[in-house]
C-alpha positions as CSV (number, residue, x, y, z in Angstrom):
1,M,-5.4,-5.9,-17.6
2,A,-3.7,-7.4,-20.6
3,I,-1.8,-10.6,-20.2
4,V,1.6,-9.8,-18.7
5,K,4.8,-11.9,-18.7
6,I,6.0,-11.8,-15.1
7,L,9.3,-13.0,-13.6
8,I,9.2,-13.3,-9.8
9,V,12.6,-13.4,-8.2
10,G,12.7,-15.0,-4.8
11,A,10.9,-18.2,-3.9
12,G,10.2,-17.5,-0.2
13,R,6.9,-16.8,1.4
14,A,6.3,-13.5,-0.5
15,G,7.4,-14.8,-3.9
16,T,5.3,-18.0,-3.7
17,S,2.3,-16.0,-2.4
18,F,2.4,-13.6,-5.3
19,A,2.9,-16.5,-7.8
20,A,-0.2,-18.2,-6.4
21,A,-2.3,-15.0,-6.2
22,L,-1.7,-13.7,-9.7
23,D,-4.3,-14.3,-12.4
24,P,-3.4,-17.6,-14.1
25,R,-3.8,-16.0,-17.5
26,H,-0.6,-14.1,-16.9
27,D,2.7,-15.9,-17.9
28,V,4.3,-16.2,-14.4
29,T,7.7,-17.7,-13.7
30,L,9.0,-18.1,-10.2
31,I,12.8,-18.5,-9.6
32,H,15.1,-18.5,-6.6
33,H,17.3,-15.4,-6.5
34,G,20.3,-17.6,-7.1
35,E,18.9,-18.7,-10.5
36,L,18.9,-15.2,-11.9
37,G,21.2,-14.9,-14.9
38,G,21.3,-13.9,-18.5
39,V,19.0,-11.5,-20.3
40,V,15.5,-11.5,-18.7
41,D,12.5,-11.8,-21.1
42,A,9.6,-10.3,-19.2
43,D,7.3,-7.4,-19.0
44,L,7.7,-7.2,-15.2
45,V,10.4,-8.5,-12.9
46,L,9.1,-8.6,-9.3
47,L,11.8,-8.8,-6.7
48,C,10.6,-10.7,-3.7
49,V,13.9,-10.8,-1.8
50,R,15.1,-9.5,1.5
51,D,15.0,-5.7,1.8
52,D,18.8,-5.5,2.1
53,A,19.3,-7.7,-1.0
54,I,17.1,-5.7,-3.4
55,E,19.7,-3.3,-4.7
56,A,22.3,-6.0,-5.4
57,T,19.7,-8.3,-6.9
58,S,18.3,-5.6,-9.2
59,R,21.8,-5.0,-10.5
60,R,21.9,-8.6,-11.7
61,V,18.7,-8.1,-13.7
62,V,19.7,-7.7,-17.3
63,A,16.5,-6.7,-19.2
64,P,15.3,-4.5,-22.1
65,A,14.4,-0.9,-21.3
66,H,10.7,-1.6,-21.6
67,T,10.8,-4.1,-18.7
68,V,9.5,-2.9,-15.4
69,V,11.6,-3.9,-12.4
70,A,9.8,-3.6,-9.1
71,H,10.1,-4.7,-5.5
72,V,7.6,-5.6,-2.7
73,A,9.5,-4.1,0.2
74,G,7.9,-1.5,2.5
75,S,11.1,0.0,3.8
76,R,12.7,0.8,0.5
77,G,12.0,3.4,-2.2
78,L,12.8,3.4,-5.9
79,D,16.4,4.5,-5.5
80,V,17.4,0.9,-5.0
81,L,16.3,0.2,-8.6
82,A,18.3,3.0,-10.1
83,D,20.0,0.9,-12.7
84,H,16.6,0.5,-14.6
85,V,14.5,2.8,-16.7
86,R,11.0,1.6,-15.6
87,V,10.7,0.9,-11.9
88,G,8.1,0.5,-9.2
89,S,7.2,-0.9,-5.8
90,M,4.1,-2.6,-4.4
91,H,4.3,-3.4,-0.7
92,P,1.3,-5.5,0.5
93,L,-0.1,-4.7,4.0
94,V,-0.8,-8.4,4.6
95,T,0.9,-11.3,6.4
96,M,2.0,-14.2,4.3
97,P,2.8,-17.1,6.6
98,D,2.6,-19.5,3.6
99,A,1.7,-19.4,-0.1
100,E,-1.9,-20.4,0.3
101,R,-2.9,-17.9,2.9
102,G,-0.6,-15.3,1.5
103,A,-2.3,-15.6,-1.9
104,Q,-5.7,-15.3,-0.3
105,R,-4.7,-12.1,1.5
106,L,-3.0,-10.5,-1.5
107,R,-6.3,-10.7,-3.4
108,G,-8.2,-7.7,-2.3
109,G,-5.3,-6.5,0.0
110,V,-3.9,-3.0,0.6
111,F,-0.8,-2.1,-1.2
112,A,1.6,0.9,-0.8
113,V,2.4,1.6,-4.5
114,E,5.0,3.8,-6.1
115,G,6.4,4.2,-9.6
116,D,5.4,2.7,-13.0
117,A,1.7,2.4,-14.0
118,L,2.1,-1.3,-14.7
119,V,2.5,-1.9,-11.0
120,R,-0.8,-0.2,-10.3
121,E,-2.4,-2.3,-13.0
122,L,-1.1,-5.4,-11.3
123,V,-2.6,-4.4,-8.0
124,A,-5.9,-3.7,-9.7
125,S,-5.8,-7.1,-11.2
126,L,-5.5,-8.5,-7.7
127,G,-8.6,-6.5,-6.6
128,G,-6.3,-4.5,-4.3
129,R,-6.6,-1.0,-2.8
130,V,-3.7,1.4,-3.4
131,I,-2.3,3.8,-0.7
132,T,0.4,6.3,-1.3
133,V,3.3,6.9,1.1
134,A,5.6,9.8,0.6
135,A,9.2,8.8,-0.3
136,G,10.6,10.3,2.8
137,Q,8.2,8.4,5.1
138,R,8.6,4.9,3.8
139,V,10.8,3.7,6.7
140,R,8.3,5.1,9.2
141,Y,5.4,3.6,7.3
142,H,7.2,0.2,7.4
143,A,7.8,0.6,11.2
144,A,4.0,1.0,11.6
145,A,3.4,-2.1,9.5
146,A,5.9,-4.0,11.7
147,A,4.2,-2.8,14.8
148,A,0.8,-3.8,13.5
149,A,1.8,-7.3,12.7
150,N,5.2,-8.4,14.2
151,H,4.8,-6.5,17.4
152,L,1.3,-7.6,17.9
153,V,2.5,-11.2,17.6
154,A,5.3,-10.4,20.1
155,L,2.6,-9.0,22.4
156,M,0.7,-12.2,22.3
157,G,3.9,-14.0,23.2
158,H,3.9,-11.8,26.4
159,V,0.3,-12.8,26.9
160,E,1.2,-16.4,26.5
161,T,3.8,-16.2,29.2
162,L,1.5,-14.5,31.7
163,A,-1.4,-16.9,30.8
164,S,0.8,-19.9,31.3
165,A,2.0,-18.7,34.6
166,S,-1.6,-18.4,35.8
167,G,-2.5,-21.8,34.5
168,V,-4.5,-20.7,31.5
169,D,-4.0,-21.3,27.8
170,V,-3.1,-18.4,25.5
171,G,-5.9,-19.5,23.2
172,D,-8.4,-18.4,25.8
173,F,-7.2,-14.8,25.3
174,V,-7.3,-14.7,21.5
175,G,-11.0,-13.9,21.3
176,L,-10.5,-11.0,23.7
177,A,-7.6,-9.7,21.6
178,Q,-9.8,-10.0,18.5
179,Q,-12.6,-8.1,20.1
180,A,-10.2,-5.3,21.0
181,L,-8.9,-5.1,17.4
182,D,-12.5,-5.1,16.1
183,D,-13.2,-2.1,18.4
184,V,-10.1,-0.3,17.1
185,A,-11.4,-0.8,13.5
186,R,-14.8,0.5,14.5
187,V,-14.0,3.5,16.8
188,G,-10.2,4.0,16.8
189,P,-7.6,3.2,19.4
190,S,-8.5,5.9,22.0
191,R,-12.2,5.0,22.2
192,A,-11.5,1.2,22.0
193,L,-9.3,1.3,25.1
194,T,-10.7,-0.3,28.2
195,G,-9.4,-1.7,31.5
196,P,-7.3,-0.1,34.3
197,A,-5.4,2.4,32.2
198,A,-8.6,3.7,30.7
199,R,-10.2,4.3,34.1
200,G,-7.0,5.6,35.8
201,D,-6.7,2.6,38.1
202,V,-3.0,2.9,39.0
203,A,-3.4,0.6,42.0
204,T,-4.5,-2.3,39.8
205,I,-1.6,-1.6,37.4
206,A,0.8,-1.6,40.3
207,A,-0.7,-4.9,41.6
208,H,-0.3,-6.4,38.1
209,L,3.4,-5.4,38.0
210,A,4.0,-6.9,41.4
211,S,2.5,-10.2,40.4
212,L,4.5,-10.7,37.2
213,P,7.6,-12.7,36.6
214,P,10.6,-10.3,36.7
215,D,11.5,-10.7,33.1
216,E,8.0,-9.8,31.9
217,R,7.6,-6.6,34.0
218,A,9.4,-4.2,31.7
219,T,7.2,-5.2,28.8
220,Y,4.0,-4.7,30.8
221,E,5.2,-1.4,32.3
222,V,6.0,0.1,28.9
223,L,2.6,-1.0,27.5
224,A,0.7,0.2,30.6
225,E,2.4,3.6,30.2
226,R,1.5,3.7,26.5
227,A,-2.1,2.8,27.4
228,Q,-2.3,5.6,30.0
229,R,-1.1,8.1,27.4
230,L,-3.7,6.8,24.9
231,A,-6.4,7.2,27.6
232,T,-5.9,10.9,27.6
233,R,-6.6,11.2,23.9
234,G,-10.2,10.1,23.8
235,V,-13.4,9.5,25.6
236,V,-13.3,6.1,27.3
237,S,-15.5,4.0,29.5
238,C,-14.9,4.2,33.3
239,T,-16.8,1.0,34.1
240,D,-14.7,-1.7,32.6
C-alpha cells in the first residue's frame, strides 16, 4: 500500500488503537472530535466516534472529493456518510481495552468492510481478514459482536457473583471458560456443550436454581434454557 495521509477523528480507545496499529510510514494524525474544523487535508478521514455521533461528525468534515471518509462502527452503514463522495466502513471484530492491546489485536484482525477500495487496502496493510455483511444485516451482525464480547463479559460477572458466594475466586473459573471457548472454535457450539443441560439433567439444573441468590436466578434460568435448546442441535457427551 502506498503511503496514505490519514486523519483519525476521535481519541478514545478505538482511535488511539488505530493510530498505534497503522504502519508508521503513513502520515497519521489523531485528533479529538472537538478539534475538527476547517478544510481537511487527508486521503482518508477515519471516524472513531460513538455510533450515534457518526452522521453529525461526518457533516463537519470539509474535504476534497478525492478524500475517503470512513467509520469503524459495526451497527451503521454507509448512509450516515451521505454528504461525501468516497465513503467506507471498517468494523474490527476485536476488543480494544487500551491503545496497546487494541493495536496488537487490530494487526491481523477480522474486519467487516464496506465501500471504497482504499478501506480494503488499509485492512490489508494491517494484515487483516475481510468479511462482508449485507447492508440490511449490519445491526444484527453488530448484535452478534456485542453478544460475543460484551455479553460474555457480563456472563463472567454472573460467574463472579456465584463463585464469590461459594467462597471461590472468579479467576479459578477463567481456565474453564477458555477451554469451553476453545472447544467452540474447534467443533462448534452444539458439540462443545457439556454439563447438565447437555445430558438432560433437569434435577441438577433445578438444584442449581434453588441454591442461587434470588437476583441471580433469572440469568441462570435463561442461560440454562438456551443451553437445553442448544443441546438438541448436536451430538453431545452424556458423561460430563
